[in-house]
N, C-alpha and C positions, 0 to 999 in steps of 0.2 A: 680543787677538792678539798685541799688542808683548812681551808676558812668556812665551814660548813657549819650550822647551826648546831648547837651541842645537843638540843633536844631531838634533832630528826637528822639522822646520819644515813646514809645510803653507802654501800659499797659499787664496785662497779656493776654489777649485775642485778641491783636493785637492793629489796632489803638485806639488812646484815644477818648472817647465818645465826642460826640459834644452837647447833649442834657443835661440838669440837671437830677440828680437821678431820680427824681417823674415822668420822662418822659421814663423811662429805656425800659417800654414793648413796644414792636412792635404795638401791637393793640390798647394800648392807643394812640400813636402818628399815626397811622392811623385814630382812631375816630377822633382824633382833626383836623387832615388833611380833612376830609369829612366835619366836622362840619362847618370847615370854608369855603369851598366850597360850603357848603349850606348857608350860611349867604350871602357869595357876589351874588350866583344867587337870593337869595330873593331880595338883595339891588339892584342889576341890574333891576331885574323885576320890582320894584317899580318905579327906574327912568325913564324906559323905559314905561312902562303903563302910567305914568304920562304925559309923552312928548306925546305920540300917542293918548292917549285920550284928550288933550287939542288942538293938531294938526286938528284932525279927528272931534273935537266935540262930542265926545262919552260921555262926563259926563253930566249927567242932573242936578243932585243935587251936587252942590259945598260942597265940603270938608271944614269945617271951617278953616279958617287958622291958628289958633293956633295948632289945630290936625295936619295940614300939614305939619307945622313946625317941630313939636315932631318926626313925620315919616321921613321926610327929613333928620333931625339931626341924628337918629337911622340909616338910611341907609346908610347915609356917615359914620358915623363910623364903621358900619358893613364893608362897603368896604374897609376902611382904614386896619381895622384888619384882613380882610381875605388876601390883598395884603402883610401885613408884615408877617403872618403866612406862606402865601405861599413862600415868600421870605426865610424865616428861614429855612422852608424845603429842598428848591431848595438847599441853601448854604449847609445843611447838606448831600444831596444825591450827591452833585458836591465832596465833600471830600470824601465820601464812596466811589465814581467811582474811583477817583484817588488812594485811597489806594487799591482798587480791581485790578486797572490795574497794581500798583506795585508790586502786589501779584501774578498775570499772569504773567508778565514779569520775575521775579524768577523761577515760577513754570514752565513755559516753555520754560527754559534754556536761558532766557537773563539776566544771571546773572551780564554779565559784563554790561548792559546797566544800570542795577541797581545800581551797583556799581559807575558808572559814574556818575548817579543823586545824588548818595549819598555823593560822592566825591565833585562834584559840591556844594552840599548844604554845606559842609565844608569847600569852597573856598579852595581847597588844588592847588597846583602849580602841574606842571608835574611830576617834581623832586619828589615832597612829595607824588605822588599817585604812583611813581615806589618802593620809599622807603617803602612804607605801606604795598604796595603787597608783596614785597620781605620779609619784616619784618613777614607779615601771613605766609608765608610759611617755616617759622622759621630760616631765616637765621639771622647770628650774623652781626651787625656793620662791624666789619672788613671784613666780606665776602661779605658785599654789597657794601662796599667801593673798594673790588677788583673789584667785577664784573662792578661797575660803572667808576672806575677808579678817584674815589675821596678819601680824606682824612677819615678815621673813625670820626673825630672830626666834618666835613661836615654831613656825616651820621647822627650822634646823634644829630645836631642840626635841621636836617631835620625831623627826627623821633619826637624830642620833638615840632615841629611845629605842627605835625599830631596828637600830643596827645593833646595841646591846643585848634587847630581848633575843635576837635571833642569831647573834654571833656572827653576823655579816660585817663587812666592814666599808664597803661603799654600793653605789645603786647599781652598776653594774653586778658586783656580785649578788645583790637580792633579786634582780632580773633573770641572770643566770640560773640562780637555784632553783627559781619558780618555772622556768623553762625545763630545768632537768626534772623537776617534778611532774611536768605536764607529759615530757616523754620518756620519763621511767618504763612503763609498760609496754614500748616500743622496740621492738627486736631490731638488729642491725641488720641490713641486707646482706647476705653471702654472696662473695664474688666468685665470679663464673670463671672456669680453667679452660682459657679456648685456645 
């Protein structure tokens, strides 16, 4: 796990968490989202109520100016906090949706498109991709060179470029990483207590 690529890292449970550890529980995050939504609604209701009461002349006893400034300041802060919180939750949701999309691609048999995405993120050339796939299949540098009509030293250079760009060091790490990518969406079976 320590030698995983720099561009794509996974924790034991899948994608790296986007929230601090104190926000790890889903019920707490949902509660915060609802609280931010309520603050936004109350702040917007204040501004709309103030506007329409002035326009329609509904206010018979004006609120003292100092109190009105405090209320407007708090309502403004509430709106800003709500927008920032909503933006953070939206960013987190987009990351989760992207991660789930990748897992669905892998699980639904689109491992080729997932590998293409991974190789794109590593910025591998077409030759480097081919060499990486053949190396994962277990072919030696000499065998890959024969298949491709290149010298063994060219294949070694291309394979070293794959390792450098991916952050991996050996063929086994490359193969293990891609198998882990394939298996990342699969849950471990629960042991029965007999």
